[in-house]
C-alpha positions as CSV (number, residue, x, y, z in Angstrom):
1,M,27.3,8.2,-32.3
2,F,27.1,4.5,-31.4
3,N,29.2,1.8,-33.1
4,L,26.5,-0.8,-33.5
5,T,27.5,-4.4,-34.0
6,P,25.4,-6.8,-36.2
7,V,23.4,-8.5,-33.5
8,V,22.8,-5.4,-31.5
9,R,21.6,-3.6,-34.7
10,V,19.2,-6.4,-35.5
11,L,17.8,-6.5,-32.0
12,L,17.4,-2.7,-32.0
13,I,15.6,-2.8,-35.4
14,I,13.2,-5.6,-34.3
15,N,12.3,-3.9,-31.0
16,V,11.6,-0.6,-32.7
17,V,9.6,-2.1,-35.6
18,V,7.5,-4.2,-33.1
19,F,7.0,-1.1,-30.9
20,L,5.6,0.8,-33.9
21,V,3.0,-1.8,-34.6
22,T,2.2,-2.8,-31.0
23,N,-1.4,-2.3,-29.7
24,D,-3.2,-3.4,-26.6
25,A,-4.4,-6.6,-28.3
26,I,-0.8,-7.6,-29.2
27,I,0.4,-6.9,-25.7
28,D,-2.4,-9.0,-24.2
29,Q,-1.6,-11.9,-26.5
30,F,2.2,-11.9,-26.5
31,G,3.0,-10.2,-23.2
32,L,4.0,-12.6,-20.4
33,H,1.1,-13.6,-18.2
34,S,1.1,-15.4,-14.9
35,F,1.4,-19.1,-14.9
36,L,-2.0,-19.0,-13.1
37,S,-3.7,-17.0,-15.9
38,D,-5.8,-18.6,-18.6
39,K,-4.0,-16.3,-21.0
40,F,-0.6,-17.8,-20.3
41,N,1.2,-19.3,-23.4
42,P,4.8,-20.6,-23.2
43,I,5.8,-18.6,-26.3
44,Q,5.2,-15.5,-24.2
45,L,8.5,-16.3,-22.4
46,L,10.2,-15.2,-25.6
47,T,7.8,-12.7,-27.2
48,H,7.5,-10.4,-24.2
49,M,11.1,-9.4,-24.7
50,F,10.2,-7.5,-27.9
51,L,7.2,-5.6,-26.5
52,H,7.3,-2.3,-24.6
53,G,4.6,-0.3,-22.8
54,G,5.6,3.1,-24.0
55,F,8.3,5.4,-25.5
56,N,10.2,5.9,-22.3
57,H,10.2,2.1,-21.7
58,I,11.7,1.2,-25.1
59,F,14.0,4.2,-25.1
60,S,15.7,3.3,-21.8
61,N,16.1,-0.4,-22.8
62,M,17.5,0.4,-26.2
63,I,19.9,2.9,-24.8
64,G,21.2,0.2,-22.5
65,L,21.5,-2.2,-25.3
66,V,23.4,0.0,-27.7
67,V,25.7,1.4,-25.0
68,F,26.7,-1.9,-23.4
69,G,25.9,-4.5,-26.0
70,P,28.5,-3.8,-28.7
71,M,31.5,-4.3,-26.5
72,L,30.2,-7.7,-25.3
73,E,29.5,-8.7,-28.9
74,H,33.0,-7.7,-29.9
75,F,34.4,-9.7,-27.0
76,W,32.3,-12.9,-27.4
77,G,31.3,-12.8,-31.1
78,P,27.8,-12.7,-32.5
79,R,26.7,-16.2,-31.8
80,R,27.7,-16.3,-28.1
81,F,26.4,-12.8,-27.5
82,T,23.0,-13.8,-29.0
83,F,22.8,-16.8,-26.8
84,F,23.8,-14.7,-23.8
85,Y,21.1,-12.1,-24.6
86,F,18.2,-14.6,-24.8
87,F,19.5,-16.7,-21.9
88,C,19.3,-13.6,-19.7
89,G,15.9,-12.6,-21.1
90,L,14.4,-16.1,-20.6
91,G,16.1,-16.4,-17.1
92,S,14.6,-13.1,-16.1
93,A,11.1,-14.2,-17.3
94,L,11.4,-17.5,-15.3
95,L,12.4,-15.7,-12.1
96,F,9.7,-13.1,-12.5
97,S,7.1,-15.8,-13.2
98,G,8.3,-17.9,-10.2
99,V,8.0,-14.9,-7.8
100,N,4.7,-13.9,-9.3
101,Y,3.4,-17.5,-8.8
102,F,4.6,-17.5,-5.2
103,E,2.9,-14.2,-4.5
104,T,-0.4,-15.0,-6.3
105,H,-0.8,-18.6,-5.3
106,D,-2.1,-17.5,-1.9
107,V,-4.7,-15.3,-3.6
108,Y,-5.7,-18.3,-5.8
109,V,-6.2,-20.5,-2.7
110,S,-8.2,-17.8,-1.0
111,V,-10.4,-17.4,-4.1
112,Q,-11.1,-21.1,-4.1
113,E,-11.9,-21.0,-0.4
114,Y,-14.3,-18.1,-0.8
115,R,-16.1,-19.7,-3.7
116,A,-16.7,-22.7,-1.5
117,M,-17.9,-20.7,1.5
118,P,-18.9,-17.1,0.6
119,G,-20.1,-14.7,3.3
120,Y,-19.6,-11.2,4.5
121,A,-16.9,-12.0,7.1
122,S,-14.8,-14.0,4.6
123,F,-15.3,-11.4,1.9
124,S,-14.1,-8.6,4.2
125,A,-11.1,-10.7,5.2
126,F,-10.3,-11.4,1.5
127,I,-10.3,-7.7,0.7
128,D,-8.2,-6.8,3.7
129,Q,-5.6,-9.4,2.9
130,H,-5.4,-9.3,-0.9
131,A,-7.1,-6.2,-2.2
132,G,-6.7,-3.3,0.2
133,S,-6.5,-0.8,-2.7
134,Y,-10.1,-1.7,-3.7
135,Y,-11.5,-0.9,-0.2
136,D,-12.8,2.6,-0.9
137,R,-14.4,1.5,-4.2
138,L,-16.1,-1.5,-2.5
139,A,-17.2,0.3,0.7
140,P,-20.8,0.8,-0.5
141,F,-21.1,-2.8,-1.6
142,M,-19.5,-4.0,1.7
143,E,-22.0,-2.0,3.7
144,Q,-24.9,-3.5,1.7
145,F,-23.4,-7.0,2.2
146,K,-23.1,-6.4,5.9
147,Q,-26.8,-5.4,6.1
148,F,-28.0,-8.3,3.9
149,P,-25.5,-11.1,4.4
150,N,-27.9,-13.8,3.3
151,D,-29.1,-12.2,0.1
152,S,-28.3,-14.6,-2.7
153,K,-27.7,-11.9,-5.4
154,T,-25.3,-10.0,-3.1
155,I,-23.5,-13.3,-2.4
156,Q,-23.2,-14.0,-6.1
157,D,-22.0,-10.4,-6.7
158,S,-19.3,-10.9,-4.0
159,I,-18.1,-14.0,-5.8
160,S,-17.9,-12.1,-9.1
161,I,-15.9,-9.4,-7.4
162,V,-13.4,-11.8,-5.9
163,N,-13.0,-13.5,-9.3
164,K,-12.4,-10.2,-10.9
165,I,-9.8,-9.1,-8.4
166,F,-7.9,-12.3,-9.0
167,T,-8.1,-12.1,-12.8
168,N,-6.9,-8.5,-12.7
169,Q,-3.8,-9.6,-10.8
170,V,-2.9,-12.6,-13.0
171,D,-3.9,-11.2,-16.3
172,E,-1.7,-8.2,-16.2
173,P,1.1,-8.9,-18.8
174,M,4.7,-8.2,-18.2
175,V,6.6,-6.8,-21.3
176,G,10.0,-5.4,-22.1
177,A,13.6,-6.3,-22.9
178,S,14.7,-5.1,-19.5
179,G,15.7,-8.5,-18.2
180,A,17.9,-9.2,-21.2
181,V,19.3,-5.6,-21.0
182,F,20.1,-5.8,-17.3
183,G,21.9,-9.1,-18.1
184,V,23.9,-7.2,-20.7
185,I,24.8,-4.5,-18.1
186,M,25.8,-7.2,-15.6
187,G,27.9,-8.9,-18.2
188,F,29.6,-5.6,-19.1
189,G,30.3,-5.0,-15.4
190,L,31.8,-8.4,-14.9
191,L,34.1,-8.3,-18.0
192,F,35.0,-4.6,-18.0
193,P,34.7,-3.6,-14.3
194,N,37.1,-0.6,-14.5
195,T,35.7,1.0,-17.6
196,E,34.6,4.5,-16.6
197,L,31.1,5.6,-17.7
198,F,29.6,9.1,-17.8
199,L,25.9,9.1,-16.8
200,L,23.5,11.8,-17.9
201,F,22.4,12.6,-14.4
202,L,25.8,12.3,-12.8
203,P,28.5,14.5,-14.4
204,I,31.4,12.5,-13.0
205,P,32.9,9.2,-14.2
206,I,31.8,6.0,-12.5
207,K,33.3,2.6,-13.0
208,A,31.1,-0.1,-14.5
209,K,31.4,-2.4,-11.5
210,Y,29.9,0.3,-9.2
211,L,27.1,0.9,-11.6
212,V,26.2,-2.8,-11.6
213,I,26.3,-2.9,-7.8
214,F,24.1,0.1,-7.6
215,Y,21.6,-1.3,-10.1
216,G,21.5,-4.7,-8.4
217,A,21.0,-3.3,-4.9
218,F,18.3,-0.9,-6.1
219,E,16.4,-3.6,-7.9
220,L,16.7,-6.0,-5.0
221,Y,15.4,-3.4,-2.6
222,S,12.6,-2.4,-4.9
223,G,11.6,-6.0,-5.5
224,I,11.6,-7.0,-1.8
225,Y,9.7,-4.0,-0.7
226,R,7.2,-4.3,-3.6
227,A,7.5,-1.0,-5.4
228,Q,4.2,-1.7,-7.2
229,A,3.3,1.9,-7.7
230,D,6.1,2.3,-10.3
231,N,4.7,-0.5,-12.4
232,V,8.2,-2.0,-12.9
233,A,9.0,-5.7,-12.9
234,H,12.0,-5.5,-10.6
235,F,12.4,-9.2,-10.2
236,A,12.7,-9.5,-14.0
237,H,15.7,-7.1,-13.8
238,I,17.2,-9.1,-10.9
239,G,16.7,-12.3,-12.9
240,G,18.5,-10.9,-15.9
241,M,21.5,-9.9,-13.8
242,L,21.5,-13.2,-11.9
243,F,21.5,-15.4,-15.0
244,A,24.1,-13.2,-16.6
245,F,26.3,-13.7,-13.6
246,I,25.8,-17.5,-13.7
247,L,26.5,-17.7,-17.4
248,V,29.6,-15.5,-17.4
249,K,31.0,-17.6,-14.5
250,Y,30.1,-20.8,-16.3
251,W,31.9,-19.8,-19.4
252,G,34.9,-19.1,-17.3
253,S,35.5,-15.7,-18.9
254,Q,38.6,-13.9,-17.6
255,R,37.9,-10.4,-16.4
256,K,40.0,-7.8,-18.2
257,T,40.7,-4.3,-17.1
258,F,40.0,-1.6,-19.6
259,Y,40.6,2.1,-19.1
């Protein structure tokens, strides 16, 4: 069904094999953690690209790779395509990590401030500002803290809760080849903008350039408005597309029209 090229075939095999042996411990060790996490290791900038959180996750990524990757590999050749793939994957990881650092640094500062001066008022402010989703679960504790604000055990418990909230945020690993694959989609749209594609959910042809525009706009919107409930690293997708755009332009590739 798919005319797989050598590099695309190898990437597909590696991703599938790794998925079959992946467990929570592997994801925790090799998934990409926040720069602020004690679990961060620079090698995770590479290894996270071969890990996936579930069947739907790897299926959608590998479909994108085998649909759009072979044409780019034919166009550039194996060596340049390989460089492009990992350049986009690493670029997406760096952008995601940078945004994550920007978003969580304020939490880190607030945690340090609370450790220095714990109390009911500052604890309540911390929860309101950084952990609103925890409010219902913490309501009994906060009521107790309000009644006994000077109780040493309650104060120590509040510090432990603040520390736990912070570690939960920075220790959640990001995994997936999505950044690299979105880079491949961007590269395809730049080089073959008028190629018509048929999507499963849209029974009419759509040109590649419009698909790229839609994907980019959707990911930017979702990233800015923090679509956290869907558990998707939107800024990683944006990073892959951004670094793909930069590299294609740097290489000075001429756009060609294919029908």
